[in-house]
All heavy atoms as an XYZ file, in Angstrom:
764
protein
N     -11.755     15.185     -1.890
C     -11.501     13.783     -1.677
C     -10.139     13.615     -1.006
O      -9.171     14.261     -1.352
C     -11.534     13.047     -3.016
C     -11.349     11.552     -2.873
S     -11.594     10.677     -4.431
C      -9.920     10.614     -5.010
N     -10.075     12.741     -0.064
C      -8.850     12.478      0.672
C      -7.938     11.562     -0.137
O      -8.374     10.564     -0.694
C      -9.219     11.816      2.006
C      -8.126     11.868      3.024
C      -8.622     11.374      4.377
O      -8.577     10.157      4.609
O      -9.041     12.213      5.185
N      -6.656     11.899     -0.214
C      -5.699     11.078     -0.941
C      -5.005     10.089     -0.013
O      -5.142     10.156      1.215
N      -4.237      9.182     -0.598
C      -3.502      8.199      0.193
C      -2.582      8.873      1.208
O      -2.483      8.439      2.349
C      -2.672      7.295     -0.724
C      -3.414      6.312     -1.617
C      -2.448      5.637     -2.582
C      -4.138      5.279     -0.776
N      -1.907      9.947      0.788
C      -0.926     10.609      1.654
C      -1.566     11.146      2.927
O      -0.909     11.242      3.966
C      -0.165     11.719      0.878
C       1.090     12.162      1.626
C      -1.080     12.904      0.592
C       2.196     11.139      1.676
N      -2.851     11.463      2.879
C      -3.546     12.002      4.052
C      -3.686     10.978      5.173
O      -3.934     11.339      6.318
C      -4.925     12.548      3.658
C      -4.823     13.701      2.681
O      -3.985     14.597      2.913
O      -5.548     13.684      1.676
N      -3.524      9.705      4.850
C      -3.620      8.639      5.854
C      -2.250      8.147      6.316
O      -2.164      7.224      7.116
C      -4.391      7.447      5.275
O      -5.697      7.819      4.947
N      -1.189      8.764      5.799
C       0.159      8.290      6.073
C       1.011      9.345      6.769
O       0.745     10.536      6.664
C       0.833      7.874      4.753
C       0.114      6.786      3.967
C       0.691      6.676      2.570
C       0.194      5.462      4.698
N       2.061      8.898      7.440
C       3.022      9.782      8.084
C       3.856     10.444      6.987
O       4.637      9.778      6.306
C       3.905      8.978      9.037
C       4.942      9.811      9.737
O       5.391     10.842      9.250
N       5.338      9.354     10.907
N       3.714     11.758      6.823
C       4.387     12.475      5.734
C       5.888     12.602      5.953
O       6.620     12.961      5.036
C       3.744     13.839      5.531
C       2.328     13.717      5.004
C       1.635     15.048      4.863
C       0.199     14.825      4.442
N      -0.648     15.956      4.682
N       6.375     12.297      7.152
C       7.822     12.263      7.388
C       8.443     11.007      6.771
O       9.635     10.971      6.494
C       8.138     12.280      8.887
C       7.767     13.601      9.542
O       7.741     14.630      8.839
O       7.502     13.591     10.755
N       7.626      9.967      6.563
C       8.116      8.690      6.046
C       7.656      8.400      4.612
O       8.306      7.659      3.897
C       7.637      7.537      6.941
C       8.054      7.669      8.384
C       9.522      7.405      8.555
C       9.912      7.457     10.023
N      11.319      7.181     10.217
N       6.523      8.974      4.215
C       5.942      8.736      2.894
C       5.936     10.021      2.087
O       5.850     11.117      2.641
C       4.497      8.241      3.028
C       4.388      6.842      3.543
C       4.309      6.458      4.852
C       4.349      5.642      2.771
N       4.220      5.091      4.928
C       4.246      4.556      3.668
C       4.404      5.368      1.404
C       4.180      3.241      3.244
C       4.333      4.059      0.979
C       4.222      3.010      1.895
N       5.983      9.893      0.772
C       5.894     11.054     -0.112
C       4.929     10.774     -1.253
O       4.815      9.640     -1.708
C       7.269     11.401     -0.668
C       7.899     10.295     -1.495
C       9.324     10.600     -1.891
O       9.733     11.747     -1.869
N      10.091      9.578     -2.247
N       4.251     11.807     -1.668
C       3.363     11.712     -2.815
C       4.205     11.995     -4.051
O       5.029     12.906     -4.047
C       2.248     12.754     -2.670
C       1.059     12.524     -3.516
C      -0.117     13.382     -3.072
O       0.083     14.462     -2.507
O      -1.243     12.949     -3.310
N       4.028     11.191     -5.094
C       4.808     11.393     -6.313
C       3.897     11.407     -7.532
O       2.751     10.960     -7.469
C       5.903     10.315     -6.477
C       5.278      8.925     -6.578
C       6.913     10.370     -5.343
C       6.249      7.864     -7.060
N       4.442     11.891     -8.639
C       3.700     11.905     -9.895
C       4.018     10.629    -10.677
O       5.020      9.957    -10.417
C       4.075     13.139    -10.735
O       5.486     13.135    -10.949
C       3.661     14.425    -10.025
N       3.185     10.314    -11.643
C       3.340      9.074    -12.411
C       4.696      8.992    -13.109
O       5.274      7.910    -13.224
C       2.209      8.946    -13.424
N       5.242     10.121    -13.553
C       6.530     10.085    -14.244
C       7.704      9.811    -13.300
O       8.789      9.451    -13.737
C       6.770     11.369    -15.042
C       6.796     12.616    -14.179
O       5.995     12.715    -13.237
O       7.623     13.503    -14.465
N       7.487      9.935    -11.989
C       8.528      9.658    -10.991
C       8.361      8.278    -10.348
O       9.152      7.876     -9.511
C       8.487     10.723     -9.880
C       8.669     12.146    -10.356
C      10.123     12.483    -10.453
C      10.329     13.965    -10.591
N      10.652     14.404    -11.918
N       7.315      7.571    -10.731
C       7.002      6.264    -10.147
C       8.110      5.259    -10.468
O       8.493      5.083    -11.620
C       5.659      5.787    -10.706
C       5.137      4.499    -10.136
C       3.751      4.258    -10.740
C       3.301      2.844    -10.598
N       2.001      2.629    -11.231
N       8.613      4.593     -9.446
C       9.695      3.625     -9.643
C       9.152      2.304    -10.188
O       7.946      2.066    -10.213
C      10.439      3.404     -8.326
O       9.568      2.892     -7.339
N      10.045      1.433    -10.609
C       9.672      0.123    -11.126
C       9.279     -0.813     -9.986
O       9.621     -0.580     -8.838
C      10.844     -0.501    -11.890
C      11.166      0.265    -13.163
O      10.259      0.905    -13.722
O      12.334      0.213    -13.597
N       8.614     -1.900    -10.330
C       8.330     -2.941     -9.352
C       6.892     -3.011     -8.876
O       6.566     -3.823     -8.020
N       6.017     -2.175     -9.414
C       4.611     -2.217     -9.007
C       3.894     -3.370     -9.703
O       4.163     -3.678    -10.852
C       3.897     -0.913     -9.383
C       4.197      0.230     -8.446
C       5.353      0.984     -8.582
C       3.319      0.561     -7.422
C       5.635      2.038     -7.725
C       3.583      1.608     -6.564
C       4.740      2.345     -6.724
O       5.012      3.375     -5.872
N       2.979     -3.989     -8.965
C       2.095     -5.014     -9.522
C       0.687     -4.730     -9.032
O       0.497     -4.211     -7.935
C       2.495     -6.409     -9.048
C       3.768     -6.942     -9.642
C       3.955     -8.407     -9.265
O       3.031     -9.214     -9.363
N       5.148     -8.738     -8.837
N      -0.285     -5.100     -9.842
C      -1.679     -4.938     -9.444
C      -2.069     -6.103     -8.541
O      -1.804     -7.262     -8.854
C      -2.567     -4.896    -10.684
C      -3.967     -4.434    -10.397
C      -4.730     -4.163    -11.679
O      -5.030     -5.141    -12.407
O      -5.023     -2.991    -11.944
N      -2.666     -5.783     -7.396
C      -3.078     -6.797     -6.419
C      -4.526     -6.583     -6.017
O      -5.007     -5.455     -5.944
C      -2.244     -6.701     -5.135
C      -0.823     -7.159     -5.269
C       0.197     -6.244     -5.497
C      -0.483     -8.504     -5.137
C       1.520     -6.651     -5.599
C       0.834     -8.926     -5.244
C       1.827     -7.991     -5.472
O       3.125     -8.408     -5.574
N      -5.184     -7.681     -5.729
C      -6.492     -7.653     -5.076
C      -6.217     -7.653     -3.573
O      -5.394     -8.425     -3.087
C      -7.315     -8.891     -5.439
C      -7.697     -8.931     -6.878
N      -8.784     -8.260     -7.374
C      -7.122     -9.553     -7.936
C      -8.866     -8.461     -8.665
N      -7.857     -9.248     -9.038
N      -6.926     -6.810     -2.858
C      -6.786     -6.736     -1.404
C      -8.037     -7.347     -0.792
O      -9.151     -6.921     -1.088
C      -6.620     -5.270     -0.934
C      -6.458     -5.201      0.574
C      -5.438     -4.613     -1.639
N      -7.850     -8.355      0.052
C      -8.981     -9.008      0.700
C      -9.646     -8.007      1.650
O      -9.025     -7.550      2.598
C      -8.497    -10.241      1.469
C      -9.625    -11.019      2.089
O     -10.612    -10.464      2.562
N      -9.483    -12.329      2.114
N     -10.921     -7.665      1.407
C     -11.591     -6.654      2.239
C     -11.841     -7.116      3.677
O     -12.077     -6.302      4.555
C     -12.910     -6.407      1.514
C     -13.146     -7.658      0.730
C     -11.791     -8.194      0.360
N     -11.762     -8.401      3.928
C     -12.020     -8.922      5.267
C     -10.740     -9.196      6.047
O     -10.800     -9.669      7.178
C     -12.849    -10.208      5.175
C     -14.106    -10.027      4.387
N     -15.151     -9.232      4.811
C     -14.467    -10.506      3.174
C     -16.103     -9.239      3.899
N     -15.717     -9.999      2.890
N      -9.589     -8.911      5.438
C      -8.321     -9.237      6.088
C      -7.489     -7.998      6.423
O      -6.287     -8.084      6.549
C      -7.525    -10.194      5.211
N      -8.131     -6.841      6.556
C      -7.423     -5.647      7.015
C      -7.305     -5.757      8.532
O      -8.293     -5.994      9.220
C      -8.207     -4.376      6.687
C      -8.280     -4.073      5.228
N      -8.090     -2.816      4.741
C      -8.521     -4.847      4.149
C      -8.222     -2.827      3.432
N      -8.491     -4.058      3.056
N      -6.098     -5.575      9.053
C      -5.905     -5.717     10.486
C      -4.952     -4.636     10.990
O      -3.861     -4.468     10.444
C      -5.325     -7.099     10.792
C      -5.140     -7.367     12.258
C      -4.645     -8.782     12.476
C      -4.520     -9.061     13.969
N      -3.995    -10.397     14.238
N      -5.377     -3.919     12.013
C      -4.498     -2.942     12.639
C      -3.536     -3.705     13.544
O      -3.951     -4.394     14.464
C      -5.312     -1.924     13.436
C      -4.476     -0.792     13.964
C      -5.332      0.322     14.536
C      -4.425      1.479     14.914
N      -5.170      2.662     15.269
N      -2.232     -3.596     13.246
C      -1.227     -4.348     13.988
C      -0.719     -3.591     15.210
O      -0.422     -4.187     16.237
C      -0.048     -4.691     13.075
C      -0.415     -5.475     11.813
C       0.798     -5.658     10.922
C      -1.028     -6.816     12.180
N      -0.578     -2.281     15.073
C      -0.205     -1.403     16.183
C      -0.645      0.010     15.817
O      -1.404      0.186     14.874
C       1.300     -1.504     16.520
C       2.204     -1.122     15.351
O       1.874     -0.194     14.584
O       3.267     -1.764     15.208
N      -0.168      1.019     16.513
C      -0.638      2.393     16.276
C      -0.313      2.931     14.888
O      -0.959      3.867     14.420
C      -0.065      3.342     17.326
C      -0.744      3.166     18.668
O      -1.852      2.645     18.759
N      -0.073      3.588     19.719
N       0.700      2.376     14.222
C       1.102      2.915     12.923
C       1.235      1.860     11.827
O       1.759      2.151     10.755
C       2.446      3.663     13.042
O       3.463      2.736     13.437
C       2.364      4.807     14.026
N       0.791      0.638     12.058
C       0.941     -0.425     11.066
C      -0.361     -1.177     10.829
O      -1.128     -1.405     11.764
C       2.003     -1.433     11.519
O       3.248     -0.815     11.686
N      -0.565     -1.561      9.562
C      -1.729     -2.343      9.170
C      -1.263     -3.572      8.408
O      -0.282     -3.517      7.663
C      -2.669     -1.530      8.267
C      -3.405     -0.458      8.998
C      -2.853      0.797      9.172
C      -4.658     -0.707      9.528
C      -3.529      1.791      9.853
C      -5.354      0.280     10.220
C      -4.791      1.526     10.382
N      -1.968     -4.672      8.577
C      -1.684     -5.889      7.838
C      -2.783     -6.140      6.830
O      -3.960     -5.871      7.088
N      -2.395     -6.663      5.664
C      -3.338     -6.953      4.585
C      -3.036     -8.327      4.003
O      -1.912     -8.806      4.048
C      -3.210     -5.928      3.451
C      -3.391     -4.513      3.888
C      -2.287     -3.701      4.132
C      -4.655     -3.973      4.063
C      -2.444     -2.390      4.539
C      -4.818     -2.657      4.471
C      -3.712     -1.867      4.710
O      -3.871     -0.582      5.116
N      -4.033     -8.910      3.393
C      -3.875    -10.123      2.614
C      -4.063     -9.703      1.157
O      -5.120     -9.159      0.801
C      -4.923    -11.165      3.011
C      -4.763    -12.483      2.305
S      -3.319    -13.410      2.808
C      -3.802    -13.932      4.439
N      -3.025     -9.915      0.332
C      -3.092     -9.527     -1.073
C      -2.816    -10.735     -1.959
O      -2.218    -11.714     -1.522
C      -2.089     -8.393     -1.399
C      -0.648     -8.865     -1.181
C      -2.405     -7.145     -0.582
C       0.401     -7.886     -1.685
N      -3.272    -10.642     -3.210
C      -3.016    -11.702     -4.189
C      -3.256    -11.160     -5.589
O      -3.910    -10.143     -5.776
C      -3.909    -12.915     -3.934
C      -5.385    -12.653     -4.161
C      -6.244    -13.877     -3.873
O      -6.062    -14.887     -4.569
O      -7.074    -13.805     -2.968
N      -2.685    -11.861     -6.569
C      -2.989    -11.605     -7.969
C      -2.830    -12.909     -8.733
O      -2.633    -13.965     -8.127
C      -2.147    -10.455     -8.544
C      -0.657    -10.736     -8.574
O      -0.212    -11.877     -8.548
N       0.119     -9.672     -8.614
N      -2.900    -12.861    -10.042
C      -2.858    -14.091    -10.837
C      -1.539    -14.848    -10.691
O      -1.496    -16.056    -10.863
C      -3.109    -13.784    -12.313
C      -4.538    -13.337    -12.562
O      -5.413    -13.625    -11.716
O      -4.779    -12.693    -13.598
N      -0.458    -14.129    -10.374
C       0.840    -14.797    -10.280
C       1.332    -14.959     -8.841
O       2.377    -15.555     -8.609
C       1.883    -14.037    -11.100
O       2.039    -12.729    -10.627
N       0.587    -14.437     -7.879
C       0.994    -14.517     -6.473
C      -0.153    -15.089     -5.648
O      -1.259    -14.557     -5.667
C       1.377    -13.117     -5.924
C       1.717    -13.178     -4.453
C       2.531    -12.518     -6.712
N       0.109    -16.173     -4.945
C      -0.883    -16.728     -4.032
C      -1.131    -15.739     -2.900
O      -0.283    -14.886     -2.617
C      -0.378    -18.057     -3.453
C      -0.391    -19.173     -4.478
O      -1.186    -19.099     -5.440
O       0.411    -20.110     -4.337
N      -2.274    -15.849     -2.219
C      -2.548    -14.924     -1.121
C      -1.386    -14.885     -0.128
O      -0.835    -15.923      0.243
C      -3.797    -15.509     -0.468
C      -4.470    -16.264     -1.561
C      -3.344    -16.816     -2.406
N      -0.994    -13.663      0.232
C       0.065    -13.514      1.224
C      -0.176    -12.282      2.065
O      -0.831    -11.337      1.636
C       1.438    -13.472      0.567
C       1.709    -12.238     -0.264
C       3.135    -12.332     -0.763
C       3.521    -11.163     -1.620
N       4.935    -11.219     -1.965
N       0.366    -12.326      3.279
C       0.231    -11.221      4.212
C       1.355    -10.224      3.985
O       2.505    -10.603      3.790
C       0.299    -11.723      5.653
C      -0.877    -12.571      6.050
C      -0.739    -13.033      7.488
C      -1.893    -13.939      7.868
N      -1.792    -14.403      9.252
N       0.976     -8.939      3.994
C       1.955     -7.862      3.894
C       1.633     -6.804      4.940
O       0.501     -6.724      5.435
C       2.002     -7.229      2.486
C       2.481     -8.233      1.445
C       0.655     -6.658      2.085
N       2.618     -5.979      5.254
C       2.469     -4.952      6.279
C       2.692     -3.576      5.660
O       3.596     -3.385      4.847
C       3.479     -5.182      7.425
C       3.426     -4.052      8.440
C       3.214     -6.519      8.094
N       1.873     -2.630      6.065
C       2.037     -1.218      5.719
C       2.419     -0.498      7.001
O       1.670     -0.549      7.984
C       0.741     -0.645      5.159
C       0.743      0.856      4.917
C       1.657      1.205      3.752
C      -0.663      1.353      4.655
N       3.579      0.151      6.996
C       4.057      0.857      8.184
C       3.909      2.367      8.012
O       3.774      2.863      6.900
C       5.533      0.527      8.435
C       5.781     -0.933      8.740
C       7.254     -1.241      8.943
O       8.088     -0.748      8.143
O       7.553     -1.969      9.902
N       3.975      3.073      9.136
C       3.955      4.537      9.189
C       2.634      5.112      8.670
O       2.608      6.072      7.922
C       5.143      5.140      8.435
C       6.460      4.481      8.757
C       7.166      3.779      7.796
C       6.970      4.549     10.041
C       8.366      3.167      8.093
C       8.182      3.945     10.357
C       8.878      3.250      9.384
N       1.536      4.484      9.082
C       0.201      4.941      8.692
C      -0.489      5.612      9.874
O      -0.312      5.205     11.018
C      -0.636      3.765      8.211
N      -1.278      6.634      9.595
C      -2.078      7.299     10.612
C      -3.435      6.612     10.744
O      -4.008      6.559     11.819
C      -2.270      8.779     10.252
C      -0.981      9.566      9.983
C      -1.312     10.959      9.487
C      -0.112      9.614     11.225
N      -3.942      6.125      9.609
C      -5.178      5.339      9.544
C      -5.093      4.483      8.296
O      -4.181      4.640      7.485
C      -6.405      6.241      9.562
C      -6.451      7.283      8.475
C      -7.627      8.209      8.650
C      -7.573      9.323      7.613
N      -8.670     10.249      7.746
N      -6.013      3.569      8.114
C      -5.987      2.625      7.002
C      -6.234      3.361      5.675
O      -7.354      3.760      5.393
C      -7.048      1.545      7.233
C      -6.992      0.419      6.230
O      -6.259      0.532      5.235
O      -7.678     -0.586      6.453
N      -5.193      3.520      4.848
C      -5.361      4.293      3.615
C      -6.083      3.541      2.497
O      -6.570      4.160      1.561
C      -3.923      4.600      3.202
C      -3.132      3.481      3.759
C      -3.816      3.096      5.046
N      -6.163      2.216      2.599
C      -6.796      1.460      1.511
C      -7.990      0.652      1.997
O      -8.324     -0.377      1.434
C      -5.770      0.569      0.772
C      -5.032     -0.375      1.705
C      -4.797      1.423     -0.005
C      -4.091     -1.337      1.002
N      -8.646      1.162      3.030
C      -9.781      0.428      3.609
C     -10.912      0.202      2.616
O     -11.613     -0.783      2.700
C     -10.297      1.136      4.859
C     -10.892      2.490      4.592
C     -11.417      3.128      5.852
C     -11.861      4.532      5.567
N     -11.318      5.504      6.445
N     -11.068      1.102      1.656
C     -12.162      0.958      0.705
C     -11.691      0.444     -0.656
O     -12.490      0.304     -1.569
C     -12.867      2.305      0.530
N     -10.397      0.156     -0.790
C      -9.864     -0.300     -2.082
C      -9.841     -1.824     -2.141
O      -9.494     -2.490     -1.174
C      -8.458      0.240     -2.270
N     -10.210     -2.357     -3.278
C     -10.120     -3.805     -3.448
C      -9.073     -4.175     -4.491
O      -8.610     -5.308     -4.530
C     -11.477     -4.382     -3.842
O     -11.904     -3.832     -5.067
N      -8.679     -3.207     -5.327
C      -7.694     -3.444     -6.363
C      -6.810     -2.207     -6.493
O      -7.321     -1.098     -6.676
C      -8.402     -3.728     -7.693
C      -7.539     -4.081     -8.886
C      -6.849     -5.437     -8.678
C      -8.378     -4.120    -10.152
N      -5.498     -2.394     -6.374
C      -4.567     -1.289     -6.548
C      -3.195     -1.832     -6.886
O      -2.929     -3.021     -6.737
C      -4.497     -0.400     -5.306
C      -3.802     -0.934     -4.072
C      -3.240      0.230     -3.275
C      -4.763     -1.697     -3.196
N      -2.343     -0.935     -7.356
C      -0.965     -1.315     -7.637
C      -0.146     -1.131     -6.365
O      -0.256     -0.104     -5.694
C      -0.385     -0.465     -8.758
C      -0.963     -0.778    -10.113
C      -0.297      0.023    -11.201
O       0.946      0.038    -11.284
O      -1.037      0.654    -11.972
N       0.657     -2.137     -6.051
C       1.474     -2.117     -4.834
C       2.904     -2.478     -5.206
O       3.141     -3.365     -6.026
C       0.941     -3.132     -3.800
C      -0.464     -2.738     -3.326
C       1.890     -3.249     -2.605
C      -1.129     -3.758     -2.412
N       3.844     -1.791     -4.582
C       5.256     -2.159     -4.688
C       5.672     -2.688     -3.323
O       5.425     -2.052     -2.299
C       6.109     -0.952     -5.059
C       7.578     -1.290     -5.185
C       8.392     -0.090     -5.604
C       9.853     -0.480     -5.698
N      10.676      0.660     -6.128
N       6.297     -3.869     -3.319
C       6.732     -4.495     -2.076
C       8.244     -4.371     -1.923
O       8.969     -4.186     -2.904
C       6.331     -5.973     -2.067
C       4.837     -6.256     -2.159
C       4.588     -7.748     -2.323
C       4.100     -5.723     -0.943
N       8.714     -4.500     -0.683
C      10.155     -4.499     -0.431
C      10.778     -5.769     -1.015
O      10.081     -6.627     -1.552
C      10.457     -4.339      1.058
C       9.987     -5.512      1.901
O       9.210     -6.356      1.473
N      10.452     -5.555      3.120
N      12.093     -5.892     -0.900
C      12.826     -6.994     -1.540
C      12.341     -8.378     -1.107
O      12.279     -9.300     -1.919
C      14.317     -6.849     -1.269
N      11.977     -8.529      0.172
C      11.520     -9.863      0.606
C      10.008    -10.048      0.499
O       9.471    -11.083      0.882
C      12.040    -10.212      2.001
C      11.438     -9.360      3.118
O      10.558     -8.518      2.845
O      11.863     -9.532      4.265
N       9.302     -9.043     -0.038
C       7.880     -9.176     -0.318
C       6.963     -9.161      0.884
O       5.842     -9.646      0.814
N       7.412     -8.561      2.006
C       6.597     -8.561      3.217
C       6.052     -7.185      3.609
O       5.135     -7.103      4.410
C       7.403     -9.097      4.414
O       8.547     -8.276      4.602
C       7.824    -10.539      4.182
N       6.615     -6.127      3.045
C       6.195     -4.770      3.412
C       5.876     -3.946      2.178
O       6.548     -4.044      1.149
C       7.301     -4.070      4.212
C       7.536     -4.711      5.552
C       8.581     -3.970      6.336
C       8.808     -4.687      7.675
N       9.834     -4.036      8.464
N       4.847     -3.124      2.302
C       4.450     -2.227      1.221
C       5.362     -1.000      1.256
O       5.496     -0.346      2.293
C       2.974     -1.806      1.379
C       2.065     -3.033      1.249
C       2.607     -0.735      0.354
C       0.599     -2.755      1.555
N       5.978     -0.694      0.097
C       6.848      0.480      0.002
C       6.340      1.476     -1.040
O       6.920      2.548     -1.205
C       8.317      0.091     -0.272
C       8.877     -0.727      0.881
C       8.458     -0.673     -1.573
N       5.258      1.123     -1.730
C       4.651      2.025     -2.696
C       3.236      1.591     -3.001
O       2.923      0.401     -2.960
N       2.372      2.568     -3.283
C       0.975      2.281     -3.633
C       0.518      3.254     -4.708
O       0.874      4.432     -4.678
C       0.059      2.441     -2.412
C       0.327      1.475     -1.294
S      -0.800      1.697      0.114
C      -0.151      3.206      0.850
N      -0.263      2.751     -5.643
C      -0.849      3.564     -6.698
C      -2.323      3.190     -6.782
O      -2.685      2.100     -7.208
C      -0.140      3.289     -8.019
C      -0.693      4.111     -9.186
O      -1.788      4.697     -9.065
O      -0.024      4.138    -10.233
N      -3.163      4.107     -6.359
C      -4.612      3.907     -6.398
C      -5.187      4.899     -7.391
O      -5.325      6.083     -7.091
C      -5.226      4.097     -5.012
C      -6.728      3.896     -4.890
C      -7.127      2.483     -5.297
C      -7.202      4.187     -3.475
N      -5.438      4.435     -8.604
C      -5.999      5.271     -9.659
C      -5.210      6.561     -9.890
O      -5.780      7.647     -9.991
C      -7.465      5.597     -9.373
C      -8.336      4.365     -9.285
O      -8.057      3.399    -10.020
O      -9.289      4.358     -8.481
N      -3.880      6.449     -9.928
C      -3.025      7.615    -10.165
C      -2.660      8.411     -8.938
O      -1.887      9.368     -9.012
N      -3.202      8.066     -7.785
C      -2.813      8.656     -6.506
C      -1.656      7.788     -5.997
O      -1.876      6.670     -5.548
C      -3.996      8.633     -5.541
C      -3.709      9.315     -4.212
O      -2.633      9.938     -4.072
O      -4.556      9.205     -3.303
N      -0.419      8.296     -6.124
C       0.762      7.474     -5.900
C       1.561      7.983     -4.704
O       1.855      9.169     -4.596
C       1.677      7.486     -7.147
C       0.876      7.118     -8.389
C       2.858      6.538     -6.962
C       1.584      7.434     -9.689
N       1.924      7.046     -3.822
C       2.781      7.351     -2.676
C       3.887      6.311     -2.599
O       3.679      5.155     -2.966
C       2.007      7.396     -1.343
C       1.023      8.549     -1.295
C       1.287      6.081     -1.067
N       5.065      6.762     -2.164
C       6.183      5.846     -1.962
C       6.863      6.176     -0.647
O       6.896      7.331     -0.217
C       7.195      5.930     -3.110
C       6.685      5.338     -4.396
C       7.739      5.253     -5.487
O       8.867      5.770     -5.313
O       7.438      4.645     -6.531
N       7.408      5.142     -0.041
C       8.186      5.308      1.172
C       9.443      6.087      0.826
O      10.064      5.853     -0.201
C       8.533      3.919      1.727
C       8.823      3.752      3.200
C       7.724      4.299      4.078
C       9.073      2.289      3.512
N       9.810      7.028      1.679
C      11.019      7.839      1.429
C      12.263      7.010      1.625
O      12.289      6.052      2.347
C      11.064      9.033      2.383
C       9.991     10.062      2.095
C      10.133     11.244      3.017
C       9.048     12.266      2.763
N       9.150     13.410      3.657
């Protein structure tokens, strides 16, 4: 089975274990119809959860869409909440270096 890291630029992203996972992750629903390739290495998504209204976020340094088949996963966003800096899909965890 292919992991999240296989769809990402390994110079920019790293795979980590659960005990190294940083704070700030929240579980989000990802709209399956709102995945959009923005350029050669970036994807846009529409995410939401019970405490966050639907909002657009960007995933950078991707080789292909790593969450195309996921509808629910834990995501860590940057300080202004516009870019994905960490993802946890059923214990498969990656963070931006």
